C-alpha positions in Angstrom: 0.1 0.0 -0.2 1.4 3.1 -1.1 1.9 5.8 1.1 -0.9 8.4 0.0 -3.2 5.3 0.0 -2.6 4.3 3.2 -2.6 7.8 4.7 -6.1 8.0 3.3 -7.3 4.4 4.7 -5.5 5.6 8.2 -7.7 8.6 7.9 -11.0 6.9 7.2 -10.1 4.5 10.1 -9.3 6.7 12.4 -12.7 8.9 12.0 -14.4 5.9 12.0 -13.2 4.7 15.6 -13.3 8.3 16.8 -17.1 8.0 16.0 -17.3 4.5 17.5 -16.3 6.0 20.6 -18.4 8.8 20.6 -21.1 6.1 20.0 -22.2 7.7 16.6 -22.2 4.3 14.7 -23.7 5.7 11.5 -21.1 7.9 11.2 -18.6 5.4 12.1 -20.1 2.9 9.8 -19.7 5.5 6.9 -16.0 6.3 7.3 -15.8 2.3 7.7 -17.2 1.7 4.2 -14.9 4.0 2.4 -11.7 2.6 4.6 -12.9 -1.0 3.2 -13.2 0.5 -0.3 -9.3 1.9 -0.1 -8.5 -0.9 1.9 -9.8 -4.1 -0.2 -6.9 -5.2 -2.4 -4.8 -5.4 1.0 -5.6 -8.5 3.4 -4.6 -6.7 6.9 -6.7 -3.5 6.3 -9.6 -5.4 4.3 -9.7 -7.2 7.2 -9.4 -4.6 9.9 -12.4 -2.7 8.6 -14.6 -5.8 8.6 -13.2 -6.4 11.9 -14.8 -2.5 13.3 -17.7 -3.4 11.1 -18.3 -6.7 13.3 -17.9 -4.6 16.5 -20.7 -2.0 15.4 -23.0 -4.9 14.5 -22.3 -6.2 18.1 -22.9 -3.0 19.8 -26.2 -2.4 17.7 -27.1 -6.0 18.2 -27.5 -6.5 14.5 -27.5 -10.1 13.9 -27.5 -9.9 10.0 -24.4 -7.4 10.5 -22.7 -9.5 12.9 -22.9 -12.8 10.9 -22.4 -11.1 7.5 -19.2 -9.4 8.9 -17.9 -13.0 10.5 -18.1 -14.0 7.1 -16.8 -11.4 5.4 -13.9 -11.6 7.7 -13.1 -14.9 6.7 -13.2 -14.1 2.9 -10.9 -10.9 3.7 -8.1 -13.5 5.0 -8.8 -15.8 2.4 -9.6 -14.2 -1.0 -8.3 -10.3 -1.1 -5.3 -11.3 -3.0 -7.1 -13.1 -5.7 -10.3 -11.1 -5.9 -12.2 -8.3 -4.6 -15.6 -6.5 -5.9 -14.3 -3.1 -6.5 -15.9 -0.1 -4.8 -17.9 -2.4 -2.5 -18.6 -1.0 0.5 -18.5 -4.1 2.9 -21.8 -4.1 4.6 -24.1 -6.5 5.2 -26.6 -4.4 3.9 -25.1 -4.9 0.3 -24.0 -8.3 -1.9 -20.7 -9.3 -1.0 -19.8 -9.9 -4.7 -21.6 -7.0 -5.9 -19.3 -4.1 -7.6 -20.2 -0.7 -6.8 -19.2 2.9 -8.0 -16.2 4.4 -6.2 -16.9 7.8 -4.5 -14.9 10.5 -6.8 -12.5 11.7 -4.1 -11.4 8.0 -3.0 -11.2 7.3 -7.2 -8.4 10.1 -7.2 -6.4 8.4 -4.3 -7.1 4.8 -5.7 -6.0 6.0 -9.4 -2.3 7.3 -7.6 -1.9 3.8 -6.3 -1.7 2.3 -9.8 
């Protein structure tokens, strides 16, 4: 992960964690979705975003999110280097295999990674 992409990922994760501890799970999850898009091709960042999504699912007692994230954590560990659905936001509210549009500001960061 190049430095600009890593910085963008860490910024999103930092904001997500701050919002999590402020008990603002909705805003935290939005930052985790953005971090997920940025970190998807890399095993550790990808898995880390799902771990925090799981924590939110547990706090909210959302069984769909809990089980969805548990499956996604396993998948992120096994297939991140093989294939990822580009732009997928990573929540259990979307198909785990569905590619999605990438927000313009994240496209710019990802474009510099290539």
